[in-house]
MDAnalysis code that builds the backbone (N, CA, C; Angstrom):
import MDAnalysis as mda
import numpy as np

u = mda.Universe.empty(489, n_residues=163, atom_resindex=np.repeat(np.arange(163), 3), trajectory=True)
u.add_TopologyAttr("name", ["N", "CA", "C"] * 163)
u.add_TopologyAttr("resid", np.arange(1, 164))
u.add_TopologyAttr("resname", ["MET", "SER", "ASP", "PHE", "PRO", "GLU", "GLN", "GLU", "ASP", "LEU", "THR", "MET", "SER", "VAL", "THR", "GLN", "LEU", "CYS", "TYR", "ARG", "SER", "ARG", "ILE", "HIS", "TRP", "PRO", "ALA", "LEU", "ARG", "TYR", "GLY", "LEU", "ASP", "GLU", "GLU", "VAL", "GLU", "ARG", "SER", "LEU", "THR", "ARG", "ILE", "ARG", "ARG", "ILE", "ASN", "SER", "MET", "ALA", "GLY", "VAL", "THR", "GLY", "ALA", "LEU", "ILE", "LEU", "THR", "ASP", "ASN", "HIS", "VAL", "PHE", "GLN", "LEU", "LEU", "GLU", "GLY", "PRO", "TRP", "PRO", "SER", "VAL", "LYS", "ARG", "THR", "PHE", "GLU", "CYS", "VAL", "LEU", "GLU", "ASP", "LYS", "ARG", "HIS", "SER", "ASP", "LEU", "THR", "VAL", "LEU", "SER", "ASN", "GLU", "GLU", "GLN", "ASP", "PHE", "ARG", "LEU", "PHE", "HIS", "ASN", "SER", "TRP", "MET", "HIS", "PHE", "CYS", "ASP", "LEU", "ARG", "GLU", "ASP", "ALA", "ASP", "ARG", "ALA", "HIS", "PRO", "GLY", "PHE", "LEU", "GLY", "ASN", "LEU", "LEU", "ALA", "HIS", "PRO", "ASP", "ARG", "THR", "CYS", "GLY", "GLU", "GLU", "VAL", "MET", "GLU", "LEU", "LEU", "LEU", "LEU", "LEU", "SER", "MET", "ASN", "MET", "SER", "GLU", "ASN", "GLN", "LEU", "THR", "ASN", "ARG", "LEU", "ALA", "LEU", "MET"])
u.atoms.positions = np.array([
    [-30.849, -9.560, -4.089],
    [-29.890, -9.366, -5.157],
    [-28.914, -8.263, -4.763],
    [-27.626, -8.482, -5.020],
    [-26.580, -7.536, -4.646],
    [-26.489, -6.395, -5.655],
    [-26.083, -5.237, -5.167],
    [-25.842, -4.100, -6.054],
    [-24.484, -4.206, -6.743],
    [-23.645, -5.132, -6.293],
    [-22.315, -5.283, -6.848],
    [-22.320, -6.293, -7.976],
    [-21.335, -6.176, -8.888],
    [-21.273, -7.121, -10.004],
    [-21.099, -8.538, -9.488],
    [-21.767, -9.464, -10.146],
    [-21.594, -10.866, -9.792],
    [-20.153, -11.242, -10.074],
    [-19.654, -12.237, -9.332],
    [-18.301, -12.722, -9.609],
    [-18.273, -13.163, -11.062],
    [-17.247, -12.719, -11.804],
    [-17.165, -12.971, -13.237],
    [-17.148, -14.458, -13.548],
    [-17.756, -14.795, -14.662],
    [-17.680, -16.142, -15.209],
    [-16.198, -16.465, -15.394],
    [-15.802, -17.693, -15.102],
    [-14.395, -18.069, -15.189],
    [-13.829, -17.908, -16.591],
    [-14.685, -17.898, -17.609],
    [-14.201, -17.729, -18.975],
    [-14.050, -16.254, -19.340],
    [-14.517, -15.389, -18.477],
    [-14.478, -13.954, -18.750],
    [-13.415, -13.288, -17.882],
    [-12.492, -12.590, -18.489],
    [-11.452, -11.934, -17.708],
    [-11.874, -10.516, -17.318],
    [-11.179, -10.000, -16.344],
    [-11.420, -8.669, -15.811],
    [-10.137, -7.868, -15.988],
    [-10.249, -6.653, -16.456],
    [-9.086, -5.778, -16.558],
    [-8.824, -5.150, -15.207],
    [-7.563, -5.176, -14.777],
    [-7.125, -4.465, -13.582],
    [-6.056, -3.473, -14.028],
    [-6.391, -2.193, -13.932],
    [-5.466, -1.128, -14.298],
    [-5.113, -0.364, -13.032],
    [-3.827, -0.276, -12.755],
    [-3.343, 0.421, -11.567],
    [-2.424, 1.562, -12.005],
    [-2.638, 2.737, -11.421],
    [-1.788, 3.871, -11.752],
    [-1.384, 4.633, -10.501],
    [-0.369, 5.473, -10.675],
    [0.089, 6.382, -9.627],
    [0.069, 7.781, -10.230],
    [-0.317, 8.757, -9.419],
    [-0.216, 10.150, -9.864],
    [0.153, 11.025, -8.673],
    [0.783, 12.119, -9.003],
    [1.110, 13.125, -7.996],
    [-0.086, 14.074, -7.911],
    [-0.425, 14.481, -6.705],
    [-1.513, 15.444, -6.525],
    [-1.049, 16.792, -7.074],
    [-1.840, 17.363, -7.963],
    [-1.547, 18.691, -8.520],
    [-2.311, 19.711, -7.669],
    [-1.653, 20.182, -6.626],
    [-2.284, 21.011, -5.604],
    [-3.016, 22.237, -6.145],
    [-2.479, 22.980, -7.129],
    [-3.196, 24.166, -7.602],
    [-4.572, 23.861, -8.206],
    [-4.798, 22.629, -8.636],
    [-6.078, 22.288, -9.271],
    [-7.162, 21.915, -8.257],
    [-6.794, 21.729, -6.988],
    [-7.788, 21.374, -5.982],
    [-8.657, 22.584, -5.665],
    [-9.960, 22.371, -5.615],
    [-10.887, 23.459, -5.301],
    [-11.144, 23.583, -3.809],
    [-10.889, 22.495, -3.067],
    [-11.161, 22.437, -1.629],
    [-9.910, 21.922, -0.930],
    [-9.970, 21.844, 0.395],
    [-8.901, 21.186, 1.129],
    [-8.847, 19.712, 0.730],
    [-7.735, 19.056, 0.956],
    [-7.564, 17.684, 0.481],
    [-8.632, 16.735, 1.023],
    [-8.943, 16.806, 2.309],
    [-9.944, 15.896, 2.879],
    [-11.309, 16.066, 2.215],
    [-11.739, 17.314, 2.051],
    [-13.027, 17.560, 1.404],
    [-12.981, 17.154, -0.072],
    [-11.864, 17.424, -0.728],
    [-11.701, 17.049, -2.137],
    [-11.821, 15.526, -2.297],
    [-11.164, 14.794, -1.412],
    [-11.210, 13.327, -1.472],
    [-12.631, 12.830, -1.204],
    [-13.279, 13.384, -0.193],
    [-14.640, 12.963, 0.144],
    [-15.603, 13.199, -1.022],
    [-15.537, 14.374, -1.616],
    [-16.395, 14.692, -2.763],
    [-16.078, 13.783, -3.954],
    [-14.791, 13.564, -4.190],
    [-14.376, 12.722, -5.313],
    [-14.843, 11.283, -5.124],
    [-14.693, 10.754, -3.909],
    [-15.121, 9.370, -3.658],
    [-16.625, 9.207, -3.872],
    [-17.400, 10.169, -3.438],
    [-18.853, 10.109, -3.648],
    [-19.166, 10.047, -5.141],
    [-18.520, 10.897, -5.911],
    [-18.739, 10.937, -7.362],
    [-18.219, 9.655, -8.036],
    [-17.012, 9.244, -7.672],
    [-16.409, 8.035, -8.249],
    [-17.306, 6.823, -8.007],
    [-17.771, 6.665, -6.789],
    [-18.588, 5.492, -6.453],
    [-19.907, 5.488, -7.229],
    [-20.491, 6.663, -7.420],
    [-21.735, 6.752, -8.191],
    [-21.487, 6.359, -9.646],
    [-20.444, 6.911, -10.233],
    [-20.120, 6.618, -11.632],
    [-19.723, 5.148, -11.795],
    [-18.890, 4.647, -10.884],
    [-18.452, 3.253, -10.976],
    [-19.606, 2.275, -10.859],
    [-20.590, 2.597, -10.024],
    [-21.735, 1.690, -9.882],
    [-22.518, 1.584, -11.184],
    [-22.552, 2.655, -11.949],
    [-23.240, 2.615, -13.249],
    [-22.388, 1.914, -14.305],
    [-21.058, 2.023, -14.187],
    [-20.157, 1.462, -15.196],
    [-19.726, 0.028, -14.882],
    [-20.006, -0.446, -13.666],
    [-19.576, -1.788, -13.287],
    [-18.088, -1.870, -12.985],
    [-17.518, -0.749, -12.522],
    [-16.093, -0.696, -12.190],
    [-15.943, -0.712, -10.669],
    [-15.053, -1.564, -10.184],
    [-14.728, -1.608, -8.762],
    [-13.258, -1.240, -8.615],
    [-12.774, -1.164, -7.374],
    [-11.363, -0.876, -7.190],
    [-11.043, -0.274, -5.846],
    [-9.879, 0.372, -5.796],
    [-9.403, 0.963, -4.552],
    [-8.592, 2.220, -4.857],
    [-8.619, 3.140, -3.899],
    [-7.866, 4.389, -3.976],
    [-7.008, 4.482, -2.723],
    [-5.701, 4.651, -2.914],
    [-4.764, 4.787, -1.804],
    [-4.208, 6.205, -1.854],
    [-4.269, 6.888, -0.724],
    [-3.799, 8.267, -0.637],
    [-2.576, 8.341, 0.259],
    [-1.511, 8.980, -0.229],
    [-0.352, 9.313, 0.593],
    [-0.293, 10.836, 0.668],
    [0.762, 11.369, 1.242],
    [0.850, 12.824, 1.405],
    [0.757, 13.595, 0.095],
    [1.384, 13.084, -0.957],
    [1.421, 13.816, -2.221],
    [1.022, 12.991, -3.434],
    [0.665, 11.745, -3.219],
    [0.371, 10.858, -4.336],
    [-0.944, 10.111, -4.128],
    [-1.477, 9.661, -5.250],
    [-2.658, 8.812, -5.280],
    [-2.288, 7.564, -6.065],
    [-2.691, 6.416, -5.545],
    [-2.587, 5.150, -6.260],
    [-4.014, 4.650, -6.417],
    [-4.358, 4.207, -7.612],
    [-5.724, 3.741, -7.815],
    [-5.725, 2.478, -8.658],
    [-6.583, 1.545, -8.251],
    [-6.841, 0.330, -9.018],
    [-8.253, 0.427, -9.571],
    [-8.372, 0.259, -10.878],
    [-9.674, 0.191, -11.546],
    [-9.814, -1.228, -12.060],
    [-10.963, -1.850, -11.827],
    [-11.144, -3.221, -12.297],
    [-12.561, -3.418, -12.804],
    [-12.645, -4.140, -13.919],
    [-13.929, -4.409, -14.541],
    [-13.737, -4.753, -16.002],
    [-14.821, -4.717, -16.768],
    [-14.706, -4.961, -18.205],
    [-13.828, -3.882, -18.850],
    [-12.988, -4.275, -19.807],
    [-12.049, -3.346, -20.420],
    [-12.698, -2.053, -20.917],
    [-13.821, -2.087, -21.627],
    [-14.386, -0.813, -22.109],
    [-14.719, 0.162, -20.964],
    [-15.228, -0.371, -19.861],
    [-15.579, 0.486, -18.717],
    [-14.335, 1.018, -18.021],
    [-13.332, 0.167, -17.847],
    [-12.077, 0.602, -17.222],
    [-11.412, 1.661, -18.096],
    [-11.419, 1.439, -19.390],
    [-10.801, 2.383, -20.330],
    [-11.483, 3.753, -20.249],
    [-12.829, 3.770, -20.267],
    [-13.562, 5.044, -20.172],
    [-13.262, 5.752, -18.846],
    [-13.234, 4.975, -17.766],
    [-12.948, 5.563, -16.455],
    [-11.544, 6.150, -16.425],
    [-10.576, 5.410, -16.958],
    [-9.199, 5.895, -16.970],
    [-9.045, 7.126, -17.857],
    [-9.784, 7.194, -18.942],
    [-9.749, 8.386, -19.796],
    [-10.221, 9.618, -19.025],
    [-11.201, 9.442, -18.145],
    [-11.651, 10.555, -17.292],
    [-10.538, 10.978, -16.331],
    [-9.819, 10.009, -15.790],
    [-8.697, 10.310, -14.894],
    [-7.648, 11.129, -15.645],
    [-7.350, 10.725, -16.874],
    [-6.344, 11.434, -17.671],
    [-6.717, 12.894, -17.917],
    [-8.013, 13.185, -17.954],
    [-8.489, 14.558, -18.174],
    [-8.543, 15.383, -16.885],
    [-8.447, 14.719, -15.736],
    [-8.588, 15.373, -14.439],
    [-7.320, 16.168, -14.113],
    [-7.450, 17.471, -14.006],
    [-6.317, 18.372, -13.773],
    [-5.717, 18.239, -12.377],
    [-6.383, 17.500, -11.488],
    [-5.859, 17.311, -10.136],
    [-4.732, 16.280, -10.100],
    [-4.491, 15.626, -11.229],
    [-3.414, 14.635, -11.343],
    [-2.268, 15.209, -12.160],
    [-1.043, 14.882, -11.757],
    [0.126, 15.176, -12.588],
    [1.078, 13.984, -12.482],
    [2.009, 13.909, -13.401],
    [2.991, 12.814, -13.410],
    [2.320, 11.455, -13.301],
    [1.262, 11.258, -14.048],
    [0.501, 10.006, -13.992],
    [1.292, 8.897, -14.687],
    [1.395, 7.751, -14.002],
    [2.132, 6.596, -14.514],
    [1.295, 5.338, -14.335],
    [1.098, 4.587, -15.407],
    [0.421, 3.294, -15.298],
    [1.428, 2.304, -14.734],
    [1.073, 1.674, -13.619],
    [1.960, 0.705, -12.968],
    [1.653, -0.724, -13.388],
    [0.407, -0.968, -13.756],
    [-0.002, -2.313, -14.138],
    [-1.291, -2.212, -14.956],
    [-1.389, -3.040, -15.979],
    [-2.603, -3.114, -16.791],
    [-2.685, -4.550, -17.287],
    [-3.442, -5.369, -16.560],
    [-3.469, -6.806, -16.832],
    [-4.877, -7.356, -16.781],
    [-5.034, -8.473, -17.451],
    [-6.278, -9.237, -17.371],
    [-6.157, -10.237, -16.222],
    [-7.204, -10.350, -15.430],
    [-7.244, -11.292, -14.312],
    [-8.532, -12.098, -14.386],
    [-8.588, -13.163, -13.619],
    [-9.779, -14.009, -13.575],
    [-10.799, -13.554, -12.546],
    [-10.414, -12.606, -11.674],
    [-11.317, -12.169, -10.611],
    [-10.978, -10.743, -10.201],
    [-11.925, -10.127, -9.519],
    [-11.740, -8.779, -8.978],
    [-11.195, -8.897, -7.553],
    [-10.309, -8.004, -7.186],
    [-9.852, -7.933, -5.804],
    [-10.900, -7.247, -4.921],
    [-11.577, -6.256, -5.465],
    [-12.527, -5.443, -4.690],
    [-13.937, -5.589, -5.254],
    [-14.380, -6.833, -5.414],
    [-15.678, -7.084, -6.044],
    [-16.851, -6.540, -5.240],
    [-16.640, -6.193, -3.971],
    [-17.722, -5.645, -3.144],
    [-17.526, -4.169, -2.814],
    [-16.754, -3.455, -3.643],
    [-16.513, -2.047, -3.341],
    [-16.378, -1.241, -4.630],
    [-17.270, -0.279, -4.794],
    [-17.178, 0.577, -5.979],
    [-15.885, 1.374, -5.954],
    [-15.379, 1.701, -4.767],
    [-14.052, 2.302, -4.645],
    [-13.666, 2.294, -3.169],
    [-12.882, 1.284, -2.805],
    [-12.364, 1.181, -1.441],
    [-11.350, 2.308, -1.242],
    [-11.337, 2.909, -0.055],
    [-10.423, 4.022, 0.204],
    [-9.484, 3.678, 1.346],
    [-8.205, 3.943, 1.139],
    [-7.184, 3.717, 2.157],
    [-6.336, 4.980, 2.275],
    [-6.396, 5.621, 3.428],
    [-5.654, 6.856, 3.685],
    [-4.395, 6.506, 4.473],
    [-3.247, 6.603, 3.834],
    [-1.979, 6.273, 4.490],
    [-1.276, 7.489, 5.076],
    [-1.907, 8.640, 5.030],
    [-1.248, 9.847, 5.532],
    [-0.956, 9.773, 7.024],
    [-1.873, 9.216, 7.810],
    [-1.663, 9.154, 9.262],
    [-0.583, 8.161, 9.633],
    [-0.318, 7.203, 8.747],
    [0.631, 6.134, 9.056],
    [2.055, 6.440, 8.603],
    [2.311, 7.628, 8.139],
    [3.598, 7.936, 7.516],
    [4.788, 7.747, 8.456],
    [4.606, 7.911, 9.772],
    [5.731, 7.830, 10.701],
    [5.885, 6.462, 11.365],
    [4.967, 5.543, 11.149],
    [5.050, 4.213, 11.771],
    [6.005, 3.314, 11.005],
    [6.475, 2.277, 11.683],
    [7.308, 1.268, 11.015],
    [6.392, 0.372, 10.190],
    [6.794, 0.076, 8.960],
    [5.976, -0.704, 8.043],
    [6.800, -1.799, 7.398],
    [6.126, -2.800, 6.856],
    [6.862, -3.768, 6.034],
    [7.574, -3.028, 4.911],
    [8.655, -3.608, 4.402],
    [9.498, -2.948, 3.414],
    [8.761, -2.301, 2.270],
    [7.836, -3.036, 1.622],
    [7.164, -2.476, 0.454],
    [6.287, -1.287, 0.813],
    [5.664, -1.306, 1.990],
    [4.802, -0.192, 2.379],
    [5.647, 1.001, 2.812],
    [6.744, 0.732, 3.509],
    [7.652, 1.811, 3.877],
    [8.188, 2.512, 2.650],
    [8.506, 1.751, 1.603],
    [9.001, 2.322, 0.352],
    [7.913, 3.164, -0.319],
    [6.686, 2.662, -0.295],
    [5.580, 3.406, -0.901],
    [5.389, 4.750, -0.211],
    [5.500, 4.761, 1.114],
    [5.312, 6.010, 1.854],
    [6.504, 6.948, 1.723],
    [7.718, 6.397, 1.739],
    [8.918, 7.237, 1.680],
    [9.224, 7.711, 0.264],
    [8.962, 6.850, -0.725],
    [9.315, 7.162, -2.116],
    [8.193, 6.727, -3.060],
    [7.031, 7.345, -2.939],
    [5.913, 6.892, -3.778],
    [6.196, 7.000, -5.276],
    [7.024, 7.958, -5.651],
    [7.331, 8.132, -7.072],
    [8.255, 7.036, -7.607],
    [8.830, 6.238, -6.716],
    [9.701, 5.145, -7.140],
    [9.116, 3.770, -6.835],
    [7.900, 3.725, -6.338],
    [7.260, 2.458, -5.997],
    [6.864, 1.735, -7.271],
    [7.165, 0.456, -7.324],
    [6.857, -0.320, -8.527],
    [5.449, -0.914, -8.439],
    [4.954, -1.347, -9.575],
    [3.608, -1.910, -9.660],
    [3.416, -3.122, -8.774],
    [4.438, -3.973, -8.657],
    [4.314, -5.178, -7.826],
    [4.081, -4.818, -6.361],
    [4.767, -3.770, -5.883],
    [4.596, -3.356, -4.493],
    [3.180, -2.825, -4.254],
    [2.677, -2.051, -5.178],
    [1.324, -1.502, -5.030],
    [0.293, -2.629, -5.119],
    [0.486, -3.544, -6.059],
    [-0.460, -4.655, -6.190],
    [-0.431, -5.552, -4.946],
    [0.733, -5.698, -4.313],
    [0.823, -6.471, -3.067],
    [0.009, -5.792, -1.970],
    [0.129, -4.474, -1.855],
    [-0.661, -3.731, -0.874],
    [-2.153, -3.866, -1.182],
    [-2.530, -3.760, -2.447],
    [-3.942, -3.893, -2.829],
    [-4.471, -5.281, -2.488],
    [-3.671, -6.301, -2.704],
    [-4.080, -7.661, -2.345],
    [-4.305, -7.770, -0.840],
    [-3.380, -7.215, -0.047],
    [-3.545, -7.233, 1.410],
    [-4.794, -6.465, 1.837],
    [-5.044, -5.313, 1.220],
    [-6.250, -4.533, 1.540],
    [-7.512, -5.321, 1.227],
    [-7.520, -5.995, 0.080],
    [-8.713, -6.747, -0.301],
    [-8.922, -7.944, 0.626],
    [-7.825, -8.592, 1.032],
    [-7.950, -9.723, 1.962],
    [-8.460, -9.247, 3.311],
    [-7.959, -8.113, 3.787],
    [-8.395, -7.555, 5.059],
    [-9.866, -7.153, 4.992],
    [-10.260, -6.565, 3.870],
    [-11.648, -6.165, 3.679],
    [-12.558, -7.396, 3.694],
    [-12.159, -8.460, 3.000],
    [-12.950, -9.692, 2.964],
    [-13.025, -10.330, 4.339],
    [-11.908, -10.315, 5.070],
    [-11.881, -10.876, 6.418],
    [-12.820, -10.105, 7.336],
    [-12.809, -8.772, 7.232],
    [-13.709, -7.947, 8.048],
    [-15.167, -8.220, 7.704],
    [-15.483, -8.412, 6.437],
    [-16.870, -8.705, 6.037],
    [-17.307, -10.050, 6.598],
    [-16.413, -11.036, 6.564],
    [-16.735, -12.361, 7.099],
    [-16.941, -12.273, 8.601],
    [-16.067, -11.535, 9.302],
    [-16.196, -11.362, 10.749],
    [-17.515, -10.673, 11.078],
    [-17.893, -9.652, 10.324],
    [-19.152, -8.952, 10.578],
    [-20.348, -9.863, 10.340],
    [-20.291, -10.690, 9.310],
    [-21.391, -11.629, 9.036],
    [-21.524, -12.629, 10.179],
    [-20.395, -13.163, 10.654],
    [-20.438, -14.129, 11.763],
    [-20.960, -13.490, 13.029],
    [-20.602, -12.226, 13.263],
    [-21.084, -11.521, 14.453],
    [-22.592, -11.317, 14.425],
    [-23.156, -11.209, 13.222],
    [-24.591, -11.003, 13.103],
    [-25.392, -12.287, 13.276],
    [-24.728, -13.421, 13.202],
    [-25.433, -14.723, 13.298],
    [-25.834, -15.027, 14.723],
])
């Protein structure tokens, strides 16, 4: 039996809430890398109990996060984010019901885009890195879809390699 939520019944929708926030540097207790590592450990533990999956994207000064699961759990999780002093200028980019989770096998997938800031990227990703405060929800959701597809492809490749 898997530790992850079963794929939702087709009659049951899943809330996907995506937001962007600016890192509020004075509120960080540690360096950014340690802060992210500690936060991911805590987030994944809490999400596993709440049945929330998703992804966290980090740029130099911004965080993009997708929360997905039953609405009450997503709402409670997002309320915790709203109380977190490490976030400022928080903006909801998307809040929709979907038929499936993008990250059904990850309590919180992490993507660090800081190292990639100087590389050439597709238009939407270049815009996200150059102007994260002006990135629209569709661009972020496109990146999240690509991340989830890549993650699924890697899992399939790993399973085939083990056979």
